[in-house]
Every structure is written in C-alpha cells, then in structure tokens.
N, C-alpha and C positions, 0 to 999 in steps of 0.2 A: 503493499499500498504506501511505501512511502512517507517521508516526515509529514507528520500532522494529522496523518491519518486520516478518518473519513470515508465516507462515500457519499455518491451525489444519488437521491433518491427522489422520484417525480411522482409525484401524487395527483392524476390528470394532468392540468398544466402546472399545478403550484410546484416550486423547487423549495429541497429543505437541504441543508448540509452542515453538518455537526463538523467542527474542527477544533484540536486540539491547538492552544494559543498559551502565549505567556505573557502576564501581567508583569513589565521590566519594573523596576522597584532599584534604582541605583545599581548595586551589581548581582542584586537575586533578579531571579526569574520564578513567578509562582504563577503555577498552569493552572488555567480556565480554560472552559470550555465555551467556546461560540458558535450559535447555532447559526446559521445565514440562511434567512427566510425569504421567498419572492412569491407573492401572489400575482398573477397576470389582469386580476380585474385591475390593478395599480402600478404597472409596468416600471414606473418611475422610480420607485420605492424599492427598500432591502432593509427590512428589519435585522438587527445583531439581538440575539437572545445572550446575555450572560450570563453565566452561570459555571461556580465552582465547582470540579472535578466530584461527580456523588451527589451534589448540593441541591436542595429539590427549589428553593428561590431563586428567581431568574430578574435579570434589569433589562430591558427591552430597549433599543435605541434604533430609530429609523436615520438610514442615509439615502442617499440620492445613486443609485445605480451608476451614473454616470461618473458619481464621483469616485467609485469603485474602479470602474473601465479605466478613468485618466489616470487614476495613482498608479495603475499597475504600469503604464508606460513612464515612471517621472521618479526621479532622486531627490524634488523638491517638493515640501508640501504643497500640496492641491487642497483645497477648500478652504472655508473660512467659517469664521464665528465658532461654534464648540466643538465642531468634528472637520480634523487633517488627517491626510492619510500620504504616505510616500513610501519609496522602495528603498530597502537597504538590507546590506548584509551581516546577519548575525550565525556567528557558530559556522562560517563556510556556507551559510544558504539562503537564498533570497527571501527574504519578510518583506509581506507588507507591514508598516509601521503606520497603526491607530491612535491617536492621540483627541482625546474626549476632555472636554472642559463641563463643569455642571454646576453650579453656586461657588463658586471657589474651587473647586477640589479637581483637581486632573486622574487622567488614568493613561498611561501608555502600553499598548501592546504589540507584542510581535506575534503576526501570524502568518502560517506560510504560503507563499505567492502560488504556488503551482496550486492549490487548493481551492483558492478565492481566484484564480483563471479557472478552474474547472466549473466553479461555481456559476461566474461569469456567465461562460460557455452555455452551459443548460438554459441558462436565464435567457440567454439570447436564441438558443431552439426554442424554449419557449413562446416568446414574444420577443421579435425582431427589434433595432430600437428606433428602426425606419415606423413600425407599428404604434409607436409613442404617440403619433400626432395625432392618430385618430382618437386615442383616449383623452390626448389634451383638450380637443377640438371636443368631445363629449361631455368631458367638466366643465369648459367656458362654458356650453349648453348650460349645464344645468347649472351653473353660477347666474347668470345674464335670467335663467325661467324665476331663478330664486328671488334677486334682484325684479324681477318686474310685477313678481305677486306681491312682494313684500312693500316697494315701493308706488304701486299703481302708476298714474300717471307723470310722474318726477323721470321717470327713466325717459330717456332719450335714446330712441335709434336709429341711427342716420338711413335717410333712405337711398342716399348714392351710394355708400360702400356696405349698409346692414351692422355698423359696428357700433358698441356702444358707449356713447357718450362720445362721440367721433369728435373730434378737435381739428380738422381740418376746414381753413377759413372759408375755401371754396364752397366745400360741402353746408358751411354754416350758412352760407347765402342760397345756396339752393334751398337749406330748411326752412329759412327766412319768407323766401316767397311761398312754397307750398302753403305755409304759414298765413299769409297774407290772402291766400284765395281762396283757400280755407274758409277763412273768416268773411271775405266777401261772398262769397257762395253761401253761408248762413245766413248773411244779410240779405241776399237775394231771396231766397227760398224764404226768408221771415216776412218778406213785404206781400211774397206772395200768397202767403194765406189771408 
C-alpha cells in the first residue's frame, strides 16, 4: 500500500479516503487520521475529518478541492485565511503540509502527497472540474430565487443581460427606458378606462 496507507472507496459517486498523517509539533510527529470526503452534490468542497487513531471524536474542516489540486503542484503555500497547503519533503517522502488556523490556535499536518493525489483523481473521476460550472450556476440560481422570494420587488433582474443587480451603465439606460415605457403604458391604460 505504500506510505500513509489508505485505500480509495467509492460509494455511488461519493469518494472517501482515510489517510494516516502526522501532526507536526516542533520535532515531534503525532499520528492522526484524516478522512478526506467528497460529495458530488457539492463538488467544489472537500471535507477533512480529523481524528486521533482509534479516537471516536472527529473535527471536520471544509476546504476547496481546487486548493488541494493547486497545493499538489506548489512548494509555496497556497490558500489564504485559515487554510494553507504546500508540498514539502519529510523523511525523504513528498508530503502535503496543511496549516490550519482557528481562534488563535494553529495546527500543522504532514499528509502523504501520493495518497492525496489518488483521492483528488478519484474526485475528478466522479465529477470533472469542468462540470463544477453547472454546480455553480445551479447554486447561483438557487441564491437568486431565494433573493427573489425574500426581497420581492426590490430585486433587479437586468432585461439585457439577465444578471441580478446589473451595474452596467448602458443596461441601466435600457432599464430606465423600459420603466418609462411601462409607466406610460399604465397611464394610457388608466385613461382608457
């Protein structure tokens, strides 16, 4: 099985892989199991479930799949905020170093890079990166519908580009012309009655 163990399992199109990793604390390396979880219903997201070997408690952390993909090709940290990843060599093996920051606490983990590459490939087989665009469009449609339902008439959908709250000045003039035409039409209809 190679360093880090773990095998990739696919249940339908969900992907899960447990990878034996190490928390780095100074010169000490503390074993930790990290289960990488991928749900094709949310393809941009990978959940990392951390647990001590044999431990029952887990801590979940969501990271972008693109962040994992980018880190596998970078020796400089990628990511921002509370998650950063980069490639290092540790004890002669390629490792993906994960740095987490939460409420002032930090965690540094070494994860066998080859195991992460296998996991990432399994996620790509499940949902190719190019297919994420459809997920984003669907998510944006859901957000737009939610805004439409919640905000009623305050929501502005541009009749030119069909975008929500379009800021294009030329489109604004078209919207104003349409609004004026509608007002005139309503006035004409009111006088006809």
